[in-house]
NUDODO-920935 format. One record per residue: residue number from 1; x negated, y negated, z negated of N, C-alpha, C in turn. Coordinates in steps of 0.05 Angstrom, whole numbers, padded with zeros to 5 digits. Layout:
N
- NUM/X/Y/Z/X/Y/Z/X/Y/Z .
...
//
This chain:
340
- 1/00015/00915/-01153/00034/00895/-01163/00062/00906/-01160 .
- 2/00076/00908/-01183/00103/00918/-01182/00122/00896/-01172 .
- 3/00139/00903/-01153/00158/00884/-01142/00186/00889/-01154 .
- 4/00198/00867/-01164/00224/00869/-01177/00245/00852/-01164 .
- 5/00270/00860/-01169/00293/00845/-01160/00309/00837/-01185 .
- 6/00316/00811/-01187/00332/00801/-01209/00361/00799/-01200 .
- 7/00379/00811/-01216/00407/00810/-01210/00420/00793/-01231 .
- 8/00431/00770/-01223/00442/00750/-01242/00424/00727/-01246 .
- 9/00432/00703/-01239/00415/00679/-01240/00427/00658/-01259 .
- 10/00439/00667/-01280/00453/00649/-01299/00435/00637/-01320 .
- 11/00447/00629/-01342/00433/00614/-01363/00407/00626/-01373 .
- 12/00408/00651/-01382/00384/00663/-01393/00365/00674/-01372 .
- 13/00374/00679/-01349/00357/00690/-01328/00335/00671/-01320 .
- 14/00339/00645/-01325/00318/00625/-01319/00293/00631/-01336 .
- 15/00298/00637/-01362/00276/00645/-01379/00262/00669/-01369 .
- 16/00277/00689/-01359/00265/00713/-01349/00248/00708/-01324 .
- 17/00257/00691/-01306/00242/00684/-01283/00216/00670/-01290 .
- 18/00217/00651/-01309/00193/00639/-01319/00174/00660/-01331 .
- 19/00186/00678/-01346/00170/00699/-01359/00156/00717/-01339 .
- 20/00170/00724/-01317/00157/00742/-01298/00133/00729/-01284 .
- 21/00133/00703/-01283/00110/00689/-01271/00085/00693/-01288 .
- 22/00088/00699/-01314/00066/00702/-01332/00058/00731/-01337 .
- 23/00074/00750/-01328/00069/00778/-01332/00047/00788/-01313 .
- 24/00029/00803/-01324/00008/00815/-01307/00018/00841/-01295 .
- 25/00015/00844/-01269/00022/00869/-01256/00050/00872/-01246 .
- 26/00067/00851/-01249/00094/00853/-01240/00105/00825/-01234 .
- 27/00125/00823/-01216/00137/00798/-01210/00164/00802/-01196 .
- 28/00178/00780/-01192/00204/00781/-01179/00201/00771/-01151 .
- 29/00210/00787/-01131/00207/00780/-01103/00234/00777/-01090 .
- 30/00256/00784/-01104/00283/00781/-01092/00303/00775/-01115 .
- 31/00324/00759/-01109/00344/00752/-01129/00372/00757/-01117 .
- 32/00390/00761/-01136/00418/00766/-01127/00437/00752/-01147 .
- 33/00457/00739/-01136/00478/00727/-01152/00502/00722/-01134 .
- 34/00526/00726/-01144/00550/00722/-01128/00556/00693/-01123 .
- 35/00545/00675/-01139/00548/00646/-01135/00527/00636/-01116 .
- 36/00534/00630/-01091/00515/00622/-01071/00500/00596/-01078 .
- 37/00514/00578/-01090/00501/00553/-01098/00480/00557/-01119 .
- 38/00487/00573/-01139/00467/00579/-01160/00444/00595/-01148 .
- 39/00450/00613/-01130/00429/00629/-01118/00409/00612/-01103 .
- 40/00420/00592/-01088/00402/00574/-01073/00385/00557/-01092 .
- 41/00398/00547/-01114/00383/00529/-01133/00361/00545/-01146 .
- 42/00366/00569/-01155/00346/00584/-01169/00324/00593/-01149 .
- 43/00333/00602/-01125/00313/00610/-01105/00294/00588/-01098 .
- 44/00305/00564/-01095/00288/00541/-01088/00269/00534/-01112 .
- 45/00280/00535/-01136/00264/00527/-01159/00241/00546/-01164 .
- 46/00244/00572/-01157/00223/00591/-01162/00209/00601/-01137 .
- 47/00216/00589/-01114/00203/00596/-01089/00208/00625/-01080 .
- 48/00232/00635/-01085/00240/00662/-01077/00258/00661/-01053 .
- 49/00250/00672/-01030/00265/00670/-01006/00285/00692/-01002 .
- 50/00279/00715/-01013/00297/00738/-01010/00321/00735/-01029 .
- 51/00344/00728/-01018/00367/00721/-01034/00391/00737/-01024 .
- 52/00406/00748/-01043/00429/00765/-01037/00453/00759/-01055 .
- 53/00476/00762/-01044/00501/00760/-01061/00512/00788/-01067 .
- 54/00499/00809/-01057/00508/00836/-01062/00484/00853/-01071 .
- 55/00486/00864/-01095/00463/00879/-01106/00456/00903/-01089 .
- 56/00476/00918/-01079/00470/00942/-01063/00455/00934/-01038 .
- 57/00462/00912/-01026/00448/00903/-01002/00419/00897/-01009 .
- 58/00414/00884/-01032/00387/00877/-01039/00370/00902/-01044 .
- 59/00381/00921/-01058/00366/00945/-01064/00360/00962/-01039 .
- 60/00379/00960/-01019/00375/00975/-00994/00355/00961/-00976 .
- 61/00355/00935/-00976/00338/00920/-00957/00310/00915/-00967 .
- 62/00306/00913/-00993/00280/00906/-01004/00265/00931/-01014 .
- 63/00239/00930/-01013/00222/00951/-01024/00215/00943/-01052 .
- 64/00232/00951/-01071/00229/00943/-01099/00221/00967/-01117 .
- 65/00206/00961/-01137/00199/00981/-01157/00218/00981/-01181 .
- 66/00229/00958/-01187/00247/00956/-01210/00268/00935/-01206 .
- 67/00289/00936/-01222/00309/00915/-01223/00311/00904/-01251 .
- 68/00315/00878/-01253/00320/00864/-01278/00349/00855/-01277 .
- 69/00366/00867/-01294/00395/00861/-01294/00401/00841/-01315 .
- 70/00409/00817/-01307/00414/00794/-01325/00442/00784/-01322 .
- 71/00461/00803/-01319/00489/00796/-01315/00504/00800/-01342 .
- 72/00530/00795/-01341/00547/00799/-01365/00552/00829/-01368 .
- 73/00560/00836/-01392/00560/00864/-01400/00579/00882/-01383 .
- 74/00601/00871/-01373/00620/00888/-01359/00608/00900/-01333 .
- 75/00588/00887/-01322/00576/00896/-01297/00552/00914/-01301 .
- 76/00543/00918/-01326/00518/00932/-01331/00519/00961/-01321 .
- 77/00540/00976/-01328/00540/01004/-01321/00539/01009/-01291 .
- 78/00556/00996/-01274/00553/01001/-01246/00526/00992/-01234 .
- 79/00515/00971/-01245/00489/00962/-01234/00466/00980/-01243 .
- 80/00467/00990/-01267/00446/01009/-01276/00449/01035/-01260 .
- 81/00473/01044/-01256/00476/01069/-01241/00469/01065/-01212 .
- 82/00473/01041/-01201/00464/01035/-01174/00434/01037/-01172 .
- 83/00420/01024/-01191/00391/01025/-01192/00381/01053/-01195 .
- 84/00394/01069/-01212/00386/01097/-01216/00389/01112/-01190 .
- 85/00410/01107/-01175/00414/01121/-01149/00392/01115/-01129 .
- 86/00380/01091/-01132/00357/01084/-01115/00330/01090/-01128 .
- 87/00331/01104/-01151/00307/01114/-01165/00288/01090/-01171 .
- 88/00299/01071/-01185/00284/01048/-01193/00282/01046/-01223 .
- 89/00260/01034/-01233/00258/01028/-01261/00278/01005/-01267 .
- 90/00287/01004/-01292/00309/00985/-01299/00302/00972/-01326 .
- 91/00305/00945/-01326/00306/00930/-01351/00333/00915/-01350 .
- 92/00349/00919/-01371/00376/00908/-01372/00381/00891/-01396 .
- 93/00396/00869/-01393/00402/00852/-01415/00420/00866/-01436 .
- 94/00419/00856/-01460/00437/00865/-01481/00462/00848/-01480 .
- 95/00485/00856/-01492/00489/00884/-01501/00490/00903/-01477 .
- 96/00479/00926/-01480/00476/00945/-01458/00503/00952/-01446 .
- 97/00523/00956/-01462/00549/00965/-01452/00571/00956/-01471 .
- 98/00596/00957/-01461/00619/00952/-01478/00626/00975/-01496 .
- 99/00617/00999/-01490/00623/01022/-01506/00599/01041/-01507 .
- 100/00599/01057/-01527/00577/01077/-01530/00579/01098/-01507 .
- 101/00603/01105/-01498/00605/01124/-01476/00592/01113/-01451 .
- 102/00597/01088/-01445/00584/01076/-01421/00554/01075/-01425 .
- 103/00545/01067/-01448/00516/01065/-01453/00502/01092/-01450 .
- 104/00515/01113/-01461/00503/01140/-01459/00502/01149/-01430 .
- 105/00523/01143/-01415/00523/01150/-01386/00500/01136/-01371 .
- 106/00495/01110/-01378/00474/01095/-01366/00446/01107/-01372 .
- 107/00443/01114/-01398/00417/01126/-01406/00412/01152/-01392 .
- 108/00433/01169/-01390/00429/01194/-01376/00424/01190/-01346 .
- 109/00437/01171/-01334/00433/01166/-01305/00404/01159/-01299 .
- 110/00392/01142/-01315/00364/01135/-01310/00345/01157/-01319 .
- 111/00352/01170/-01340/00336/01192/-01350/00332/01214/-01329 .
- 112/00353/01219/-01314/00351/01240/-01293/00331/01233/-01271 .
- 113/00325/01207/-01268/00306/01199/-01247/00278/01199/-01257 .
- 114/00274/01200/-01283/00247/01199/-01295/00235/01171/-01295 .
- 115/00251/01151/-01290/00242/01124/-01289/00244/01111/-01317 .
- 116/00231/01088/-01320/00231/01073/-01345/00257/01057/-01347 .
- 117/00270/01058/-01371/00295/01043/-01376/00291/01028/-01402 .
- 118/00289/01002/-01399/00285/00984/-01423/00310/00966/-01426 .
- 119/00318/00962/-01451/00338/00942/-01457/00324/00916/-01466 .
- 120/00333/00893/-01455/00319/00868/-01460/00327/00858/-01488 .
- 121/00318/00874/-01508/00324/00867/-01536/00300/00851/-01546 .
- 122/00299/00826/-01537/00275/00810/-01540/00270/00799/-01569 .
- 123/00290/00798/-01586/00285/00788/-01613/00264/00805/-01627 .
- 124/00264/00831/-01622/00244/00849/-01635/00216/00842/-01625 .
- 125/00214/00827/-01603/00188/00820/-01592/00179/00792/-01597 .
- 126/00194/00777/-01614/00185/00751/-01622/00160/00753/-01638 .
- 127/00142/00734/-01635/00116/00735/-01648/00118/00738/-01678 .
- 128/00136/00723/-01691/00139/00725/-01720/00150/00752/-01728 .
- 129/00169/00763/-01713/00180/00790/-01720/00159/00811/-01716 .
- 130/00142/00809/-01694/00121/00828/-01690/00101/00828/-01713 .
- 131/00096/00804/-01724/00077/00802/-01747/00089/00817/-01771 .
- 132/00115/00814/-01776/00127/00829/-01798/00127/00859/-01793 .
- 133/00134/00867/-01769/00134/00895/-01762/00107/00907/-01767 .
- 134/00086/00894/-01759/00058/00904/-01764/00053/00908/-01793 .
- 135/00060/00888/-01810/00055/00890/-01838/00069/00914/-01850 .
- 136/00094/00918/-01843/00110/00940/-01853/00099/00967/-01844 .
- 137/00093/00969/-01818/00083/00995/-01807/00055/01002/-01816 .
- 138/00039/00982/-01823/00012/00987/-01834/00013/00995/-01863 .
- 139/00036/00993/-01876/00039/01002/-01904/00029/00983/-01924 .
- 140/00025/00957/-01917/00015/00937/-01935/00032/00934/-01960 .
- 141/00059/00935/-01957/00076/00933/-01980/00088/00960/-01989 .
- 142/00077/00981/-01978/00088/01008/-01984/00114/01013/-01970 .
- 143/00127/01034/-01977/00152/01042/-01965/00174/01022/-01972 .
- 144/00186/01009/-01953/00207/00988/-01959/00232/01001/-01969 .
- 145/00244/00989/-01989/00270/00999/-02000/00292/00979/-01998 .
- 146/00286/00953/-01991/00307/00933/-01988/00298/00913/-01967 .
- 147/00318/00904/-01950/00313/00884/-01930/00338/00866/-01929 .
- 148/00333/00840/-01926/00354/00821/-01919/00345/00807/-01894 .
- 149/00361/00809/-01873/00356/00796/-01848/00378/00776/-01843 .
- 150/00370/00751/-01840/00390/00729/-01840/00386/00710/-01816 .
- 151/00408/00704/-01802/00408/00685/-01781/00433/00667/-01785 .
- 152/00428/00643/-01796/00450/00625/-01803/00445/00598/-01791 .
- 153/00464/00588/-01776/00460/00563/-01761/00487/00550/-01754 .
- 154/00485/00524/-01748/00508/00510/-01738/00503/00500/-01710 .
- 155/00483/00511/-01697/00474/00503/-01670/00497/00507/-01650 .
- 156/00500/00488/-01632/00522/00490/-01611/00513/00508/-01589 .
- 157/00519/00534/-01591/00511/00553/-01570/00532/00553/-01548 .
- 158/00555/00541/-01552/00577/00543/-01533/00573/00524/-01509 .
- 159/00558/00503/-01512/00554/00484/-01490/00538/00497/-01468 .
- 160/00518/00512/-01474/00502/00525/-01454/00514/00551/-01444 .
- 161/00529/00564/-01461/00542/00590/-01454/00571/00589/-01462 .
- 162/00588/00574/-01447/00616/00570/-01455/00632/00596/-01456 .
- 163/00624/00617/-01443/00639/00642/-01443/00639/00654/-01471 .
- 164/00619/00646/-01488/00618/00657/-01515/00643/00650/-01531 .
- 165/00654/00627/-01526/00678/00618/-01540/00703/00634/-01532 .
- 166/00701/00648/-01509/00724/00663/-01499/00723/00692/-01506 .
- 167/00701/00702/-01516/00698/00731/-01522/00713/00738/-01547 .
- 168/00728/00760/-01546/00742/00770/-01570/00722/00780/-01590 .
- 169/00699/00790/-01581/00677/00798/-01598/00655/00778/-01594 .
- 170/00646/00765/-01615/00626/00744/-01611/00600/00749/-01627 .
- 171/00600/00742/-01652/00573/00739/-01665/00559/00766/-01669 .
- 172/00574/00787/-01675/00561/00813/-01678/00550/00823/-01651 .
- 173/00567/00821/-01631/00559/00832/-01605/00537/00815/-01591 .
- 174/00538/00788/-01595/00519/00771/-01581/00494/00766/-01597 .
- 175/00496/00761/-01623/00473/00754/-01640/00467/00776/-01660 .
- 176/00487/00786/-01674/00483/00806/-01694/00469/00831/-01683 .
- 177/00473/00837/-01658/00460/00860/-01646/00430/00857/-01647 .
- 178/00420/00832/-01644/00391/00827/-01646/00381/00832/-01674 .
- 179/00396/00821/-01694/00387/00823/-01722/00389/00852/-01731 .
- 180/00410/00866/-01723/00412/00895/-01729/00389/00911/-01717 .
- 181/00381/00903/-01692/00359/00917/-01679/00333/00912/-01694 .
- 182/00328/00888/-01703/00304/00882/-01719/00304/00899/-01744 .
- 183/00327/00901/-01757/00329/00916/-01782/00324/00945/-01778 .
- 184/00334/00957/-01756/00327/00984/-01749/00297/00988/-01745 .
- 185/00285/00969/-01731/00256/00971/-01726/00240/00970/-01752 .
- 186/00249/00956/-01772/00235/00954/-01797/00242/00976/-01817 .
- 187/00267/00984/-01817/00277/01001/-01839/00286/01029/-01830 .
- 188/00287/01033/-01804/00296/01059/-01795/00326/01061/-01789 .
- 189/00334/01084/-01780/00363/01087/-01773/00381/01087/-01797 .
- 190/00407/01085/-01791/00427/01079/-01812/00446/01102/-01814 .
- 191/00453/01109/-01839/00472/01130/-01845/00501/01120/-01846 .
- 192/00505/01097/-01858/00532/01086/-01861/00530/01056/-01864 .
- 193/00552/01042/-01858/00552/01013/-01862/00580/01003/-01868 .
- 194/00581/00979/-01880/00605/00964/-01885/00602/00936/-01875 .
- 195/00623/00924/-01864/00621/00897/-01853/00646/00881/-01858 .
- 196/00642/00855/-01861/00664/00836/-01861/00658/00814/-01841 .
- 197/00679/00803/-01829/00676/00781/-01809/00695/00759/-01816 .
- 198/00689/00735/-01806/00706/00711/-01808/00705/00695/-01783 .
- 199/00726/00680/-01778/00726/00661/-01756/00731/00633/-01768 .
- 200/00709/00618/-01770/00711/00591/-01783/00718/00570/-01762 .
- 201/00706/00572/-01738/00712/00554/-01716/00738/00563/-01703 .
- 202/00759/00548/-01706/00785/00557/-01695/00788/00552/-01665 .
- 203/00767/00541/-01653/00768/00536/-01624/00755/00559/-01608 .
- 204/00747/00580/-01622/00736/00603/-01608/00754/00627/-01613 .
- 205/00751/00649/-01598/00768/00672/-01600/00757/00693/-01619 .
- 206/00730/00695/-01620/00718/00716/-01636/00709/00707/-01663 .
- 207/00695/00725/-01676/00684/00720/-01703/00658/00704/-01701 .
- 208/00654/00684/-01719/00628/00670/-01718/00613/00673/-01744 .
- 209/00622/00690/-01762/00608/00697/-01787/00611/00727/-01791 .
- 210/00589/00740/-01798/00590/00768/-01804/00570/00775/-01826 .
- 211/00578/00793/-01844/00560/00803/-01865/00562/00834/-01864 .
- 212/00539/00847/-01862/00538/00876/-01858/00519/00888/-01878 .
- 213/00529/00909/-01892/00513/00924/-01912/00506/00951/-01899 .
- 214/00480/00957/-01898/00470/00981/-01885/00458/00999/-01905 .
- 215/00465/01025/-01904/00451/01046/-01920/00435/01063/-01900 .
- 216/00409/01062/-01902/00392/01076/-01883/00388/01105/-01889 .
- 217/00380/01120/-01869/00375/01149/-01873/00355/01154/-01895 .
- 218/00336/01135/-01898/00315/01138/-01918/00324/01133/-01947 .
- 219/00349/01122/-01950/00359/01114/-01976/00356/01085/-01981 .
- 220/00341/01071/-01964/00338/01042/-01967/00364/01027/-01960 .
- 221/00365/01002/-01969/00389/00985/-01965/00381/00960/-01950 .
- 222/00398/00951/-01932/00393/00926/-01918/00419/00910/-01917 .
- 223/00416/00883/-01918/00438/00865/-01914/00432/00848/-01889 .
- 224/00450/00848/-01870/00447/00832/-01846/00469/00811/-01847 .
- 225/00462/00785/-01847/00482/00764/-01847/00477/00744/-01825 .
- 226/00499/00738/-01811/00497/00721/-01787/00519/00700/-01788 .
- 227/00513/00676/-01779/00532/00655/-01779/00525/00634/-01758 .
- 228/00546/00625/-01743/00543/00601/-01727/00561/00579/-01737 .
- 229/00568/00581/-01763/00586/00561/-01775/00573/00548/-01799 .
- 230/00547/00552/-01802/00533/00541/-01826/00522/00513/-01820 .
- 231/00530/00494/-01836/00521/00466/-01833/00497/00463/-01852 .
- 232/00473/00460/-01841/00450/00459/-01859/00428/00441/-01847 .
- 233/00413/00429/-01864/00389/00415/-01857/00366/00425/-01874 .
- 234/00345/00434/-01862/00337/00432/-01834/00351/00455/-01819 .
- 235/00360/00449/-01794/00371/00470/-01777/00349/00490/-01770 .
- 236/00354/00516/-01774/00334/00537/-01770/00338/00552/-01743 .
- 237/00357/00544/-01727/00361/00558/-01701/00335/00556/-01685 .
- 238/00327/00578/-01672/00339/00605/-01671/00321/00624/-01687 .
- 239/00315/00618/-01711/00298/00635/-01727/00313/00657/-01742 .
- 240/00302/00681/-01744/00313/00702/-01761/00295/00702/-01786 .
- 241/00307/00699/-01809/00292/00699/-01834/00294/00726/-01847 .
- 242/00272/00735/-01859/00270/00762/-01870/00260/00762/-01898 .
- 243/00270/00781/-01914/00259/00787/-01940/00259/00817/-01944 .
- 244/00235/00828/-01949/00232/00857/-01951/00217/00864/-01977 .
- 245/00228/00882/-01992/00215/00893/-02016/00206/00921/-02011 .
- 246/00181/00926/-02017/00169/00953/-02015/00159/00963/-02042 .
- 247/00151/00988/-02043/00142/01000/-02068/00116/00988/-02078 .
- 248/00100/00975/-02060/00075/00964/-02067/00074/00933/-02066 .
- 249/00096/00921/-02057/00095/00892/-02054/00120/00882/-02039 .
- 250/00119/00858/-02030/00142/00846/-02016/00132/00826/-01995 .
- 251/00149/00818/-01977/00143/00797/-01958/00168/00780/-01953 .
- 252/00162/00756/-01944/00184/00738/-01936/00175/00723/-01910 .
- 253/00194/00723/-01891/00191/00706/-01868/00210/00683/-01871 .
- 254/00200/00660/-01878/00217/00637/-01884/00218/00617/-01861 .
- 255/00236/00597/-01864/00239/00577/-01843/00213/00564/-01836 .
- 256/00210/00557/-01810/00185/00546/-01801/00164/00567/-01795 .
- 257/00172/00592/-01793/00154/00614/-01786/00132/00618/-01808 .
- 258/00140/00614/-01833/00121/00617/-01855/00124/00646/-01866 .
- 259/00102/00661/-01864/00101/00688/-01873/00085/00690/-01899 .
- 260/00097/00701/-01920/00082/00706/-01945/00084/00736/-01952 .
- 261/00061/00746/-01959/00059/00775/-01966/00047/00777/-01994 .
- 262/00061/00791/-02012/00052/00795/-02039/00046/00825/-02042 .
- 263/00021/00831/-02048/00013/00860/-02051/-00013/00861/-02067 .
- 264/-00015/00881/-02084/-00039/00886/-02100/-00047/00862/-02117 .
- 265/-00027/00848/-02127/-00032/00825/-02144/-00041/00800/-02130 .
- 266/-00040/00799/-02104/-00048/00775/-02089/-00026/00767/-02070 .
- 267/-00028/00742/-02061/-00009/00731/-02041/-00024/00720/-02018 .
- 268/-00015/00727/-01994/-00026/00716/-01969/-00004/00701/-01955 .
- 269/-00011/00677/-01946/00008/00660/-01931/-00003/00654/-01904 .
- 270/00014/00654/-01884/00005/00647/-01857/00028/00636/-01841 .
- 271/00021/00621/-01820/00040/00610/-01802/00040/00628/-01777 .
- 272/00063/00640/-01771/00065/00658/-01748/00083/00647/-01726 .
- 273/00083/00621/-01724/00099/00608/-01703/00087/00615/-01676 .
- 274/00104/00621/-01656/00093/00628/-01629/00083/00604/-01615 .
- 275/00066/00608/-01595/00056/00585/-01579/00079/00573/-01563 .
- 276/00076/00547/-01557/00095/00533/-01539/00085/00536/-01511 .
- 277/00097/00554/-01495/00089/00558/-01468/00094/00533/-01451 .
- 278/00080/00531/-01429/00082/00507/-01412/00110/00501/-01402 .
- 279/00126/00521/-01399/00153/00518/-01388/00174/00518/-01410 .
- 280/00166/00523/-01435/00184/00527/-01457/00190/00501/-01471 .
- 281/00211/00501/-01488/00218/00478/-01504/00229/00486/-01531 .
- 282/00223/00470/-01551/00234/00475/-01578/00263/00468/-01578 .
- 283/00280/00482/-01593/00272/00503/-01612/00273/00531/-01599 .
- 284/00276/00533/-01573/00279/00558/-01559/00253/00573/-01555 .
- 285/00230/00561/-01563/00204/00572/-01555/00198/00599/-01566 .
- 286/00210/00606/-01590/00204/00633/-01600/00218/00654/-01583 .
- 287/00242/00648/-01573/00256/00666/-01556/00242/00667/-01529 .
- 288/00235/00645/-01518/00222/00644/-01492/00196/00659/-01492 .
- 289/00180/00656/-01513/00155/00670/-01515/00159/00700/-01516 .
- 290/00181/00708/-01529/00187/00737/-01532/00195/00749/-01506 .
- 291/00206/00733/-01488/00214/00743/-01461/00189/00752/-01446 .
- 292/00168/00736/-01447/00143/00744/-01434/00132/00770/-01447 .
- 293/00133/00772/-01473/00123/00795/-01487/00138/00821/-01480 .
- 294/00164/00819/-01479/00179/00844/-01474/00177/00852/-01445 .
- 295/00176/00832/-01427/00173/00839/-01398/00145/00849/-01392 .
- 296/00125/00839/-01406/00098/00850/-01403/00097/00879/-01412 .
- 297/00111/00885/-01434/00112/00913/-01444/00126/00931/-01424 .
- 298/00147/00921/-01412/00161/00936/-01391/00142/00943/-01368 .
- 299/00128/00924/-01358/00109/00928/-01336/00087/00948/-01345 .
- 300/00078/00946/-01370/00057/00964/-01380/00068/00992/-01383 .
- 301/00093/00995/-01391/00105/01021/-01394/00106/01035/-01367 .
- 302/00114/01021/-01346/00115/01032/-01319/00087/01041/-01311 .
- 303/00067/01024/-01315/00040/01030/-01306/00028/01054/-01322 .
- 304/00035/01056/-01347/00023/01077/-01364/00041/01102/-01367 .
- 305/00065/01101/-01355/00082/01124/-01356/00093/01130/-01384 .
- 306/00098/01110/-01400/00109/01114/-01427/00136/01101/-01430 .
- 307/00151/01109/-01450/00177/01097/-01455/00174/01073/-01473 .
- 308/00191/01052/-01468/00189/01028/-01484/00199/01032/-01513 .
- 309/00190/01015/-01530/00201/01015/-01558/00230/01009/-01557 .
- 310/00239/00991/-01540/00267/00984/-01537/00279/00998/-01513 .
- 311/00275/01024/-01511/00286/01040/-01489/00316/01041/-01490 .
- 312/00328/01050/-01468/00357/01054/-01469/00365/01074/-01490 .
- 313/00350/01096/-01493/00356/01116/-01514/00355/01103/-01541 .
- 314/00334/01088/-01547/00331/01075/-01573/00355/01056/-01578 .
- 315/00363/01042/-01557/00383/01021/-01561/00411/01033/-01567 .
- 316/00414/01059/-01562/00440/01072/-01570/00444/01070/-01600 .
- 317/00422/01071/-01615/00424/01068/-01644/00433/01040/-01653 .
- 318/00424/01020/-01638/00432/00992/-01645/00461/00988/-01637 .
- 319/00469/00997/-01613/00496/00995/-01604/00516/01009/-01623 .
- 320/00507/01031/-01634/00525/01045/-01653/00530/01028/-01678 .
- 321/00510/01013/-01686/00514/00995/-01709/00534/00973/-01703 .
- 322/00532/00962/-01679/00551/00942/-01670/00580/00953/-01671 .
- 323/00583/00976/-01659/00610/00988/-01658/00620/00994/-01686 .
- 324/00602/01005/-01703/00610/01012/-01730/00618/00987/-01746 .
- 325/00603/00965/-01741/00610/00940/-01756/00637/00930/-01749 .
- 326/00645/00931/-01723/00672/00923/-01715/00693/00941/-01727 .
- 327/00688/00967/-01727/00707/00985/-01738/00711/00980/-01768 .
- 328/00688/00976/-01782/00689/00971/-01811/00704/00946/-01818 .
- 329/00698/00924/-01803/00712/00899/-01808/00742/00900/-01802 .
- 330/00749/00915/-01781/00777/00917/-01773/00793/00934/-01792 .
- 331/00781/00956/-01801/00795/00976/-01817/00790/00974/-01847 .
- 332/00771/00957/-01854/00765/00953/-01883/00754/00978/-01896 .
- 333/00735/00991/-01883/00724/01016/-01894/00695/01019/-01887 .
- 334/00681/01036/-01901/00654/01044/-01895/00654/01063/-01871 .
- 335/00637/01059/-01852/00636/01076/-01828/00611/01094/-01830 .
- 336/00614/01119/-01826/00592/01138/-01824/00583/01139/-01796 .
- 337/00557/01134/-01791/00548/01132/-01763/00550/01158/-01748 .
- 338/00549/01180/-01762/00552/01206/-01748/00580/01210/-01736 .
- 339/00599/01193/-01744/00626/01195/-01733/00627/01185/-01704 .
- 340/00608/01168/-01696/00611/01155/-01671/00599/01171/-01648 .
//
């Protein structure tokens, strides 16, 4: 049984703690948070007695195999490097870093230890997204040449995570990163991109709408569009909708987790909604189910000695798209990814 320590007991970490209870072969035996009240509440709720307000103290005092870093982005590099110095496996929340230089340093630090380094890029692990990835990778619709990945909502994300309203970078860094990662998983790496952003909600500091045009290394084209300013019924939060055209057919992942595949003159329709776990709640259940899936893969990677699909190294490609999108929107130009 792999023993883990969770650093950060905030909003999303609760999902991770629930998820670890369902993972085979791994669990959380110690927690750390600078807020003593929150530390006590979470420790009591999950029956974890080993509680620390200092991560270095936790790593020194406990016999841990891995750390799960669920803090805000500014603390990621020092915490990852701390874990690497203790030769521990690491799973870290996204965005991995504020800059590509920091992210590369973190990847190298863990790489030198030979340990597993996963980024908690859980959207790629949602049941509906996994179903689409399987269809594409199995070649059912042939080589894809076009993808549209869309996440448009008016859901109030600020009430649960008020810091989002204060970030100078918002929708691309917090949400678009997920959709860009899904697109990379489906369509491959990107040669160049162009992006535009808007701020519709004047009570926040960052952008809440973004549209990104991607030209992939393969020659394929993708459009990623994200919005937290869209007033619509039925509200589709937190679903990512997909449309992919391939040389042999096409597929659509529509609202309500409805997947349709057209190939060889036939159409197949299926519902790919994830199960509602005992601790989960709608509409968050697709994200909550994906937390279990990605954490189970992390534990399996450690046991099998393999690198995760969403490894630190792989995530550098997604972070580069985030950085390029901000440069493009700010400077009004197409960004070549090899520049970064």
